[in-house]
N, C-alpha and C positions, 0 to 999 in steps of 0.2 A: 504494500500500500504506500502510495507516495503522492506528493503534490506536484501538479503540472504547472506550466506557465499560464499567466493570465491571458485571456482572450477578450479584446475590447474593454480592458480595464476590469474584468470580472475574474476572480479566482476560480479555477476549476480543479477538481480532484479526480485522479484516476485510480481505480482499484481493479485488480485482476481477480476474476472469479472462475470457478469451474463447475461443470455438471458432469454426471457420470457418462452421458452420451457425448460423442464428438459433436461439436457445434455445427449447425448448418447456417449458411450465410443469411438466410431470411429470418433467423430467430433473433431479430432485433426487438428490444423492448423499450418503449418510451416511458420515462419516469415522470410522474406528475405530482405536484404538490398544490392542492387547492385549484385544480384544473389548469395550472401553469406548468408547461414543460420545463423541467429542471435538469434533465439529463437523459442518457440512453445507456442501455446495456448492449454492447456491440460485439458480435462474434469476430474473432480475429480474421476469419475469411471474408468478412464484409468490408473491412477497412479499405482494401484496394480494389474491390469489386465495383462494376458499373451495371450490375444486373439485379441487385436486390431491391426490395419493395420501397426502400427509403431513399433511393439514389437521387430522386428529384425533390425530396422534401427539404425546404429551406431551413427548417429547424435542425435537421440532422447534421448538415455539413459542418458547422462550427464545432460540434462535439466530436465528430470524427477527426477533425483536424487536431484538436487538443490531444486525442488519443495517439495519433500519429506523431505529434510533437513529443509526447511523453516517451514513445517507443524509440524515437531518434536519440533522445537524451540518454536513455538507458543503453542503447546500442553504442553510443559514444563512449560511455563508461566501460562497456564490455570490450570494445575495440582497444581502448587505452590499456586495459589489463592484458589483452592478448599481445599488444605490441611489445610488452616487456619480455615476452617469450618469442620475439620476432622470428628467428630462424625456424623454431619448432612449429609455429603456427602457419606462417605464410608459405613455407616450402611445400606444405601439403595442400594449399588452396588450388582448386581446379577451376574456379570461376570468380569474377569480381564480386565484391561485397555489394549486395542490394538490400533495400529496405525489407522486402518480403522474407529475407532470411532471419530477420529479428522479430517478426510478428509471430506470436505463438498461435498456430491454427487450432490448438486444442483448448484454448481458454477464451473467456469473454473479457472485454475491457469495459468496466462500468465507469462512466464519466458523468459527473454532476457539478453544478455550479453553486454559487453562494445563495441563490434563491431557495435552495433546499434547506430544511431546518438544520440539518447536520452541517457543521462548519469544518469538520476534519474527516479523514478516512475512518478513524476509530469511532467517531460519533455516528457516522453513517451505518456502520456495521452494528453498533450497539442499538441504534434506533430501529433498524429495519431487518435484522437477521431472520426473524420468523417468516417474513414475506419472501425473503430470498430463498430460504430453505423450502418453503411451500412451492416454489417454482423450480426446485431442484438445484439451486446454487449453494456453493460452499466456498470456504476460503481456498485460495489457490495453493496447491501443494503438489510436489512431485510424488509424495507418498499417498496419493489419492487411492482409497481402498473401497469406496462405496460400490464401485462397479463389480466387485467380486461378490456382491450380495444378490438379493432377489432381482427379478426382472420387472418389478413393479415400475410402471411408467408414471412419471410426473409431468403433467401438462405444463406448457409454458405460455404465459399470457402475452398478448400483443402490447399491453401497457399495464403499468402498475400505479395505482393511486397510493402514494406512500402514506403509511399509517404507522406511527411510532408504537413500538412494543409497549404493552401496559406494565411490564416489569422491567426494571433498569439494573438488574444485578449482573455485573460483568461475567460471573461464572456461568450463567445460563448461555450467554453467547459463546464463551470459551468451550463449554461442553458440547453444545449442539451444532455450532457452526465450524469449529476448528478441530476438536478432539475426536468426537465420535465418527464423523465421515472419513477421517484419515487413519483410523485405528484398524489395522489389519486383523487383529484378534477380536472377533466379535464378542467374546466373553468379557474382555477388558472393556469394550465399548459399553456393555451392559452395566458394568460397575459405574462408569461415568453417568449413564442414563439414570441409574437408580438414585444418584445424588439429586438429580433434577426432580425425580418423582417425590423424594422426601421434602424437597423445597415446597412443592405444591401441597403435599400432605400437611405441612405446617400452616400454610395459608388457609386451607380448608378448615383445619382444626380451630384456628383463631376465629374464623368467621362463625363457626358453630358455637364457640364459646360466647361470642357477642350476642347471638340469637338466644342462647340459653339464659344469659344474665337478664336480658330484657323480658324474657318469658316468665322467669321464676323469682325475680328480685323482690316481689311483694308477697310471696307465699310464706307464711309462718307456721302452718300446720306441720307437725313433726312427721306425720305419715307422708304428706306430699313432699316434704323436704327430702326424706329418705328415697322416695321414688325418683325425685329429680336427680339425686346423686347417681342412681342406677343409670339414668340417661347419659350422664357425663361419662360414667365408666364404659358405657356401650360405645359411644362414638370416639372415645379415647383409645380403644383397642386398635392395635396396628392394622389388623385385618380390615377394619372398617375405614380406617384412615386411608388405606390404599384404595379401597373402593371409591372413596370420595373424589379422588383425582380423575377417575375414569368414568365421568358422568355421561359421556357421549359414546354410544355404541358404534364404533368404527368397524364395519364389516370385514375389511381387509386385515386390520390388526387382529380382530377376533379369530379369523381363519388361521393366521400365522401362529398365534398363541396356541390354538387348539391342536394344530399339527405337531408343534414341539411338545406340548403336554402329552399328547397321545403316544409319541415315540418314547418319552420318558416312562410313562406308566406301563407300556407294553414290553419294555426291556427287562429281562430277568435280573440283570445286574443291579436293578434299582430296588430290589426287594428290601435290602437292609436300609437303604435311604428312605424308602417309603415308611418303614416302621418307625424310623427316627422322627419323621415329621408328620406321622399320622394324626397326632393330636392337633397340630396346626391346621392340617388339611380339613379335619372334621369341624374345627371352629370356623373355618372359612365358609363352610356350607351353611352356617347359621346366618340369619339376617336380622336386622333390627326392625323389620317391617311389622312384627307382631307387638312391638312396644308402642302403645298408643301415644305415649309421651315423647317418643323419639323425635329428635330434631332433624328435619330434612333427610329422612332415610332414603337410601338408594333403591332404584327399581331393580326388578329381577334380571333385566337384560345386561346388567353389569357383572354377571357371574364370571366373565372372562378375567376380571380383575383378580378373582380368587385364584384362578389358574396361573396368572402372572406372578402372584405372590408365592404360590407353590414353587414355581420355577426359581424365583428369587431365593427361597430358603434352601433349595437343593444346591444352588450355585454357591451360596455363602457357607453352607455347612458340609457339603459333599461334592466339591468342585471336580475332583478326579473322576467322578462317576459320569459326567456329562460331556467331557471333551470330545467325544465321538460325534456329537450332534452339532458340529460347527456350522454346517450349511443351513440347518433349520434355525439355529440361533441367529445367523446372519440375516436371513429373511425376516425374522421377527424384529430384529433390531432396526432394520430400515423402516418398517412400519411404525415402530415405537418412536423413532426419531421424528417422523412427520407428525405424529399425534402430539408429541410434546411441543413441537414448534407451533402448531395450531393453538395449543393451550396458551403459549406465550402471547399469541396475537389477540386472544379473546378473553384472557384472564381479567378480572376486575368487576 
């Protein structure tokens, strides 16, 4: 991420992004803030092309020029470094240096100006990383690993109306935008993701506590007071706190969790592990719906959360038992990543 030169007296920022699929030159995204065009996400292949959909768009040109200017500056630095090894580098050259040699055809160049709410590259990512993830974008990295996971396709929009994430904790961006997509070991990626799950568990718990306080603050009867404490104990249980995070029944995530859960349960090697966590699993089958005083109890269709918690317990307490299911874990992780990014977009 770096700052590019000013264009017409306005500062522009250039950020390199990646998707798991190779970019197509027509996958250009117009970035808007309050209906004003503040930038573009441009595939490397589109910068020197004269056949993409924005080639005659007056708004597009200046942003493309800024991206090219940025690439030229970066190329100048790269050439300066190579000149230090002049004999070794230039003796092997078979053709003159041209600009296209320095444009990364496998990445996108995100260019935005000062009319965007974000004033730096870091702010842009902090503000909008959920939207970027939902369109399949992640931090640029040569260690990109998401492509090794499921074939779930993420559609790409023609334009993005930029909306700031409702949570501003840097570790959410770090985990979801930088660490998880580039972590080759899907089990390690799950450890990162679970920290995000616990973050949302805390938010949901605090919300329910506020509801509880308002609902019971004027009750003095000892029987009612005792019953109200039972309510707190119920939604304070970790199994129900996990459920509270997954209030939306994402069919693709559910299917991925179910496939992994089924493999675990059907494998004879898991008998010992199942016995160890049978108590936890049984508890997860209980719901708080039967408690009339329960605060904001979860619907039955969130049972997939109990299976995810089951997987979590096996991973944390018997990791050696599940390393054979890397492919299924990878598939589930990609779905979980998109779910949590969506949660960041709509939390609050």
